[in-house]
C-alpha positions in Angstrom: -5.5 11.0 -19.6 -8.7 13.1 -19.8 -9.8 14.3 -23.1 -10.9 17.9 -23.1 -12.9 18.9 -26.1 -12.6 22.6 -27.0 -14.3 24.6 -29.6 -12.3 23.2 -32.5 -9.6 21.4 -30.8 -9.2 18.2 -28.7 -6.3 17.9 -26.3 -5.3 15.4 -23.7 -4.6 16.7 -20.3 -2.7 14.4 -17.8 -4.8 13.5 -14.8 -3.5 14.0 -11.2 -2.7 10.3 -11.0 -0.4 10.6 -14.0 1.2 13.9 -13.0 1.9 13.0 -9.4 3.8 9.8 -10.2 1.3 7.7 -8.3 0.9 5.0 -11.0 4.7 4.7 -11.3 5.0 4.5 -7.5 2.4 1.6 -7.4 4.2 -0.2 -10.2 7.4 -0.2 -8.3 6.0 -1.5 -4.9 6.4 -5.3 -5.6 10.0 -4.8 -6.6 10.7 -2.7 -3.5 9.2 -5.4 -1.3 11.4 -8.0 -3.0 14.4 -5.8 -2.5 13.5 -5.2 1.2 13.2 -8.9 1.8 16.5 -9.7 0.1 18.3 -6.9 2.0 16.9 -7.6 5.5 15.9 -11.2 5.3 12.2 -10.7 6.2 9.3 -12.6 4.7 6.9 -9.9 3.5 4.5 -11.0 0.8 3.0 -8.5 -1.7 -0.6 -9.5 -2.3 -1.7 -9.0 -5.9 -5.4 -9.5 -5.0 -7.3 -7.0 -3.0 -8.7 -7.9 0.4 -12.3 -9.0 0.9 -13.0 -6.3 3.4 -11.3 -3.8 5.7 -12.8 -3.6 9.2 -15.9 -5.4 8.0 -16.6 -3.0 5.2 -16.1 -3.1 1.4 -16.3 0.7 1.0 -12.5 1.3 1.3 -11.5 -1.4 -1.2 -11.7 1.0 -4.1 -9.1 3.2 -2.4 -6.7 0.4 -1.6 -3.4 0.6 -3.3 -1.8 -2.6 -2.1 -1.6 -5.1 0.7 1.5 -6.7 2.2 1.5 -9.7 4.6 4.2 -10.3 7.1 4.8 -14.0 7.6 6.5 -14.2 11.0 7.5 -17.8 11.7 7.9 -17.1 15.4 4.3 -15.8 15.9 2.6 -17.8 13.1 -0.8 -17.7 14.7 -1.3 -14.1 13.4 -0.6 -12.6 10.1 0.1 -8.8 10.3 -0.4 -6.7 7.2 0.4 -3.3 5.8 -2.1 -1.7 3.5 -2.3 1.7 1.9 -5.3 3.8 1.0 -5.4 6.7 -1.4 -7.4 9.4 0.4 -7.7 12.9 -1.2 -4.3 12.7 -2.9 -2.5 11.3 0.1 -1.4 7.7 0.5 -2.0 6.6 4.1 -0.5 3.5 5.4 -2.1 1.2 8.0 -1.1 -1.9 9.9 -3.6 -4.5 10.6 -4.3 -8.2 11.1 -4.9 -10.2 8.0 -7.1 -13.3 8.2 -8.2 -15.0 4.9 -8.6 -11.7 3.0 -10.2 -9.8 5.9 -8.3 -7.0 7.5 -8.8 -5.6 11.0 -6.9 -2.3 11.3 -4.7 -1.8 14.4 -3.0 1.5 13.7 -2.3 4.2 11.1 1.3 4.8 10.1 2.9 7.7 8.2 1.4 9.2 5.0 3.2 9.5 1.6 2.6 12.6 -0.5 5.7 12.5 -2.7 5.4 9.6 -5.1 8.6 10.3 -7.0 10.8 8.4 -4.5 9.4 5.0 -3.7 11.9 3.7 -1.2 11.9 6.1 1.7 8.2 6.1 2.7 7.6 2.5 1.7 10.7 1.3 3.7 9.5 3.2 6.7 6.1 1.5 6.4 7.7 -2.0 6.0 9.9 -1.4 9.1 6.9 -0.5 11.1 5.1 -3.7 9.9 8.1 -5.7 11.1 8.2 -3.9 14.4 4.5 -4.4 15.1 4.6 -8.0 14.0 7.5 -8.7 16.4 5.8 -7.0 19.3 2.8 -9.3 19.0 0.1 -6.6 19.6 
């Protein structure tokens, strides 16, 4: 919350992050990953630590909401990842290759603007991660 100090009154005004449901959305992501894995039998790992860099740069790390790694036993030489960046109030998803904390972006996936319903957009992103990791790009 931001504190706004008026002439004689102090009030707290909710920030965009609080009003939009973004914080609540982020808090539910690990549970949704676990639910997705149990439902479909995939091995997606939610990373609680941020990456070291994205495409060789550390500038985007401040915008990173989360990183998920797809552990595909068939193509174990590569680890594909899904990461999301908050950019101007829009959560953009990206698929990349994850190597020891370094991410090389392969493609952008859909954006999420409605943070009230976690599953729909997030499940679409995870399905895309599975598809890409099986195609062995």
